[in-house]
N, C-alpha and C positions, 0 to 999 in steps of 0.2 A: 634649435628645434622650433617647429612651428607650434603655435598655440592651438587649442581645440577650436577656437573661432576661426583661425586661419584655415584649418583643415576642413571645417564645415563650409567655409566660403569657396575653397577650391573644389570640394565635391559638388557644390551647387553649380559652380561654373562649368564643371565637366559634364553635368547633366543638361546644360542649356542647349537649345536648338542650334545656336550659333557655333558652340564648340563641337557639337556632333557633326554639323555640316562641314566644318573645317577639318575635323578628324577623318570624316568619311571621304573627303576629297583626297587627302593624303593617302588613305587606304586604297582608294580606287586606283590612284596613280601607281602605288607600290605594287598592287596586285597585277595591274596591266603590265608593268615592267617585268614582273616575275613571270607572267604568262609568255611575254615575248622572249624572255631568256630561255624558258623551258622549251619553246618551239624551235629555238636555234641550237640547243644542245644536241650533241650526237646521240642517237638512239642507243639505249642499253643493249648490249649483245647478249643473246640467249643461246644455249645449245640448240642445235637443229632438232626438230620434232617432226615425225611423220604427219603430214597434213590431215589424214583421216583418223588419227589416233588421239588428237588432243585439240582442245579449243584454241590453244595459243597459236596454232598454225593458221588460223583464219586472219586475214588482213582486211583493212578498211580503207576505202577510197572516199575522199570527201571533196576533192578538187576536180574541176572540169578538165584541166590539162591531163591529170592522171587518168581520168576516165577515157579521154580521147586516146591515150596510149594503149588502152586495152582493146581497141576496136578489132584487130585481127583475131585475138583470142576469143573475144565476145562473139563475133560473127561465127566462128568455128563452133563454139559451144551451142549457140542458138540453132545452127543447122543440124547439129547432132540430136538435139532435144525434140522429140515428137510432140511434147506438150508445151512448147515455148509460146508460140503465138506472136502476133504483131505487137502487142502491148509490152512485151519484154524485148523487143528488137532494139538495137543500138540507137537507130535514128529517133524513134519515139521517146525513149528515155533521155537521150541527150537533150532534146528540146525541153522536156520537163525540168531537167536539172539546170539548164541555162536560164529558164524562166524563174527559177526558185533558188537562187544562190544561198548557200548556208543551211538550207532546209532539207538536205538529203545526205545519204551515204550509201555505199554499196559494200556488202560483206562478200569476200572472195575466198575461194579455196582453190589452190593451184596444185597440179600434179607434181609430186616431188621428183619424179623421174624425167619430167619434161616441163620446165618452168614456163614455157610458152603456152602451155595448155591449161585452161581453167576446167576444174571439175564441177564447180557450182558457183552460183552467184545469187545474192539476195538483195535487191534494191529496196531501200527503205526511205520513208519520210521521217525526219527527226524534228521534234518540237521541244523548245524550252518553255516551261510554264512556271509561273510563280503561284504557289498554293497559298491562298489567303488564309485558309484555316490552319495549315501547318506552318506557315511562315517560312517557306524554304523553296528553293528551286527544284524542279523535277524535270527529268528527261522522259519523253514519250516517243515510242517508235510505232510506225504504222507502215503499211505497204506504200512504196513510192508512187504507185498509181493514184493514191489519194491526194497527191499534190494538185491534180486537176483531172476531170472526168476520164476514167479509164475503165473499160469493161471488165478486164480480168487482171489479176495480180499474181504474185507468187515467186517461184524459184525457177532458175535455170539449172539443170542438172545433166551431167553426162549419164546416159541411161545405164551404163555398165557399172557406175559407182554411186548410184542414187542413194541407196540406204546408208552407206558410209558417209557420204557428203552431208546428208540431212542430219545425221547424228552429230557430226562435227560442228555444223552451224548451230544446232540446238545447244550443245554444250558451251559453245562460245558465247551465245546470247545469254545463257543462264549465268555466266560469270561476269557479265557486264552490268554496270549500274544504270538502272532505269526504273520508272514507276509503273508504266504500262506498255504492253506490246500487243498490237492488233494486226491481223492479216485477214481482211475481208475480201470476198470475191475471188478466192483461189479456186481454180476449176477442177483440180484432180482429187482433192480430199486426202488421198493417201500421203501426199507430200507434207501436208500439215500434220498428219498423225506421226509421220516419221520424224519430223522436226521437233515436235513437242514432247516426245518421250523423255528427253533429257530433263524436263521440268515437271512432268506429271507425277503426282504422288509425293512431291517434296513440300515440306512445310513452308518453305519460303515463297511458294507460288500458288496463286489461285487460278486454275485453268478452267475456262468455260467455253461453250460453243453456242452463243446466243442466236436467237432468231433475229431477223431484221425485216420489219414490216412497216409499211406506211399506209396512209389513207385510213386511219382508224383501225389498223390491223387487218384490213381486207386484202392488201397487196403484199405478197411475199417477194422481197427484193433479192432473195437468194435463189430464185428459180428463173431460168432464162428459156422461154419458149423458142423453138427453132424449127427449121425445115431443112432436112437433108435433100438437096435439090436433085431431081432426075435430069435426064438429058433434054427434055422439052417441056413446054408449058402444058400441053394437053395431057401428058402423063401425070404431071402434078395435079391437075384438076380432076383426073379420074380417081385419084386417091382421096378426094374430098367427098363429103356426103352429097347426095343428089341435090338437096336444097341449096347447099353452099355453092356447088358447081354451077347450078342454074342461075343463081343470083349474080355470081361474078361475071359470067358470060353475058347475061342480059344487061347488066349495068355498064360494062365496058363497051358493048355495042351501042347502047343508047347515047352515051356521052362522047366516046372517042370517035366512033364512026361518023357521027353527025358533025363533029368539029366543035360542039358546044364547049367541050373541055379538051385542052391540048396537053398531052404529056411531053415533057422535054427533059433532056439530060444536061449535065453540066457543060459538056462540050458545045452546046447550042445556045447558051444564054450567059449574060454577065454574072460572074460569081457573086460579087458584092450585093447585087440586087436580090438574088435568090436567098443568100445568107441572111440579109437584113429582114426580108419578108418572113422567112422561116422563124427567126427569133422574135419578130414582132407578133406573129400569130401564137407562138409558144407563150409569150408573156401575157397576151390577152386571155389565153385559156386559164392561166394560173393566177391572175391578178387578184381575184377575190380571196384566195386562200393564203396569200403571202403579202408581206409588207413591201412597199416600194424599194426599200433598201435591199431586202433579200432578193427580189426580182432582179435588181441591177447587178448584184454580186454574182448570182447564178448565171444570169444571161451573159455576163462578161466571161465567165469560165467556158460556157458553151462556144462563145465567139472565138476564144483562144484555141479551143479544141478543134473547131472546124478549120481555122486558119492553119493550125499545125498540120492537120491531116492533108490539107491542100498543098502546103509547101513541100511535104514529104511525098507527094504523089499518091496519097492513100485515100483520097476523098471520093466518095460516090454520093451525089446529091441530086436525085431526080425531083422534078417539080411538076405541078399542075397549074395550067394557066386558063383563066376564064375572063372573057371580056378585057383582054389585054393586060392582066395583072396576075401575080402569083397568088393562088388561093390555097396552096398546100405544098409542102416539101418535106423531104426526109434527109437526114444527115447520117451517112454510114462511114465507118473506117474499114478499109479493105485490107485483108491479110493476103498479100500476093502469093505467099508460099503455099497456103492451104486452100485458097479460093473462097475463104469465108468472108461474108459481108456482115459487119456488126452495126446494127442500127443504134445510134447514140442519142438522137434528138428528133422529135417530130413537131410539126406545126401546121395547122390548117385554120382557115378563116371561119371562126365560130358564127359569123353573121350569115354565112351561106348554109341555109338549112335544107333547101330543096334538093341538094345534090349530096350523095353519100361519098364525101371526099375521102374519108378514111379508107373505105373499100377500094376506091379508085387508086389512091396512092400506093397501097401495098400490092394490089393486083398488078398494076403496071410495073412496079419495082421488081416483083418476083419474076414476071415474064422477062424483063430486061436483064436481070442478073443471070437467069438461066441462059439467055442468049449470049452473055459475055463469058460463059464458061464457069460461072460460080458454082461452088459445091455446097455451100451452107448459107442459109438466110437466117440470121440471128436477130430476134426481136429485142434483145437486151434484157436488163434486169426488170423483173416484175411480172406478176400473174394477172394483169388486167384482162378481163374476159375477152375483149376483141381479138387479142393475139391468138386465142385458141380457135378462132374461126379459120385460121390459116395454118397454124403450127402443127407439126406431125410428131414432135418429141420435145423433151425438156432436158436442160442441164442443171443439176443442183450444185450450187457453189458452197465452199467452206467459209466459215466465219469463226476465226480463233481469236480469243481475247485472254491475255494473261496479265494478272495484277500481281505486283510484288508485295508480299506481306512483310518481308524482312530483308535487310541488306541495303546497299547503297541505292539512292534514287536519282543521283545527279551524275551525269557523265562529264568528267573534267575536260573532255574535248570541246565542250560548249562554254568554257570559261570566258572566251572572248564575248560571246553573246550575252552571258550573264553580267559581265562588267558593263556592257552597254545598258542593260536594264538597271543596274545599280546607279548609273549616271542619271537615268530618268527619275529614279526614286529621289536622288539628291536634288534635282531641279524642282521636283514637286513637293519637297519638304517632308517626304515620308521617312523620317529619321528612324523610327522603330523598325520598319521593314528593312531599311538599309543596313542597320546594325546587325540584324539577324542574317541578312544575305552575305555580308562581308565575313562574318564568323564562319558561315557554311563554306564559302570559297577558300578561306584560309585552311580549313580542315581538309577540303578536297585537294588543295595544292600540297599539303603536307603528306597526304596519302600517296600522291603520285611521286613525290620525292623531288 
């Protein structure tokens, strides 16, 4: 038997940083091996369940190859859904997923009578976070469109099965482990309400519908001013106030007819030159209100968004030229199926004060989009006053936030990412956090079996 002094020495050694690091290394390796073993084990077989009657029938796709295999069914569902839109199209989402490996998943509901047919799909961003206050990993879900600037988010649904499908997706998500779930910029509202019924009124969930405002509360980001475009530009102008109509016509004649300002479209100019000028003007406009780091981060996201739209053949980017250079430009994503043009980013030279570049940019774009057969001119998120000089209607977007009060907060599917975070903790000597993280992962692994 060991003496009390031996036991005390052993206890002290076990509490030392060197011992914890050594033990944590072994634990990380053991957990990673267990995770790899779990991923290769055959899936547990369950009795068949009707897809619209139980959450267990909802499946999850996390790999790009599996998403690629869905394309025929996805395209069919997208064509059936009148509320789908370009931002839930296969091409747009695939680029988002390829650019953000490991940060997304798609929840799917399949027709039990026709396995090749999807009844509903919910693309999501998934994030792993370490809570410093609670000392544990947490899983957070949001709309997949939040991976990079996307105007609208939400669900794909077969119109004849919408209510059942949303109910099934809601019950499925209620049964999953996560800390928060957020769907912002959903355009129908009714689909959010159908989805959240599975969690409303339950003690385990806190369901809210928050506002989303910027610029000191002045700008409501859940409102999108829009124009339902008529067949010609003159008809559009006749629908404006007399003063607005007169100002638009006078300004266009003065600068366009004289050649002082030249409007051009993407087919006529080098793409990179216009893109870079647009983003440079955008950054100059917001430089005082943002740090250089934030400007660089947001600007890079806009660049990727514009490049993505161009590569997919969905970019419309009219520009204004003055004295041989770009003084203003707009970046739109086109929805070919509906004829909608969604304005995503704007930029104009703030040093040019004598010319109303904002009016000229939008007036030219509205006229040109009408000429291209466009049906909707969408100014995008926000109630900035200038938009209402042109807009004829608004679209109100939904913003659903659910916080879990009780139950699991960590999705075991993220164990691989969590182990990578554990290795970071080990390298940084964060032994207390590491010990708590490993205990949490062991419990999560035991729960999965």
